[in-house]
Residue, then its C-alpha position, 0 to 999 in steps of 0.5 A: m139547081s132544078e127549075s121545078l115548080r115553086l116549093a111551099w115555104h115548109e119545103v124550103a125551110l126543111r131543105v135550108a134546115l138540113f143544109v145548116g145542120l149539115v154545116f154544123l155536123g161537118g164542122f163537128l166532124s172536122a174538129m175531131l181530126p188531129v190537125e195542127g195550125s189555126l189556118r189548117r183547122s179553119v180550112l178543113f172546117v169550112f171545106f168539109a162542111g161546105v162539101l157535106a152541106n151541099a152534096i147531101p141535099v142535092r142528092i136528096f132533092e135535086h139531080a146530084r149535079l155540081a150545077d145544082f149548087g153553082l159549080g157546074w162548068t159551062q162555056g162562060t165559067g172560065q171567064a167568070l173565074l178569071d173575072g173574079l180573080a182579077c177583081g179580088a187581086g186587083a182590089a187587094v193591090a189597090v188597097l195595099a198600094a194606097l196604104l203604102a202611098l199614104g204612109w199608113a203601113d210599110f214593109e219590115a223583114a219577117p221570117a217566111d215559111p219554106a217554099g213548100a209551105a208557102v205553096l201549101s198556104s196558097a192551096l189552103l187559101l183556095f180551098g178555104a175560099a171555095g169552102e166558105e162560098m159553098i157554105f154561104h152562097g151554095y145550095a141553101f143561098q141559091l134556093l132562098v134567092r129563088h123562093v124569097g128573093a135576092f135582097a132578102t137573101i143576100l143581105p142576111a147571108g152577108v151579115a152571117f158571113g161577117l159574124a162568122h169572123l167576129a172571133n178572129q184575132g184583132s177583130t174590130l167593128l169596122g173589120v167585121a163591117n167590111t167583112v159583112l160588106w164583102g159577104v154581100l158583095l160575094g153574094y151579089a156576084c153569085y146572084r149576078s153570075g148565076a154560079l159560084w165561080m166568080p165569087i170563088g175567084m174574087h174571094f181567093g184573089w183577095n185572100v192570097m194577095l194580102p199574105l203575098a204582100g205580108a199583110n194579115l188576113s182577117g186576123f190570120t198571120i200567114r208569112i208566105m214571103g220574107y217580109a211583113l206589112h207593118p201598120n203605122a196608123a190607127n186601126l181605122w186607116s191601116g186595119g191594125a192586127y186584123g189586116p187591111e180588111g179593117s181599113v176604110l180603104t177596104t170599104a171603098a174597094a168593096a164598094a167599087l167592086f159592086w160596080a165592077v161586078t155589075r158591069m162584068t155580068r151584063r154580058q152574061e145571061g145566066r142568073i139564079e133567078 
């Protein structure tokens, strides 16, 4: 994003309002396309809306570069992406292992999609993660961090991220609270790393590992493999139909990732502020 002179508050508000309006416009336009399947519709919505909402403002107000909304490629980008993947996938594995070890869930046979559909599902999860990061931590988020401050931006963005999942199937109070916590975590990762690559990696690593283990993902059932993770305990412990994201284990994993992100980004000098 441009390092120009500090903007007046009304200029910031105008750019944020344009961004939000374009998110809704993108969602409206994507909803008109004849796409079947809740996962495909959801991914189309967030990715198309994310691209539209970022591309137009940076074209109007900035230098029309990917770096203007956090997707520029630099020497440390690959490492940041890999760090994010390791964090997201590692946290998912830890939560799943704890569920099995404590007897709060077990595996059962379930129908699986064909191999080609499984690859498509994984690709959809990648585009979905990238789209959500562009919406919640893209141009508007980074602009507000610069002009309002990190805390005043990261927390509200995290709440909005959680509330966006409120209508998902199997949604619970703890599930939404954990999703808010994840939203804050991903915003923190964006702030600390100075780009979207780490949060995209973390988001995708978590999102793809749960379906690979047969677990529901934020209420979505994605059968990549020929088995399913069946909850054996109350929603508080297992997450129930919402998936492991509704479990106290995810609360603990997300809290641990704040420490991991802080530790990993200490070696990086680039930040949004």
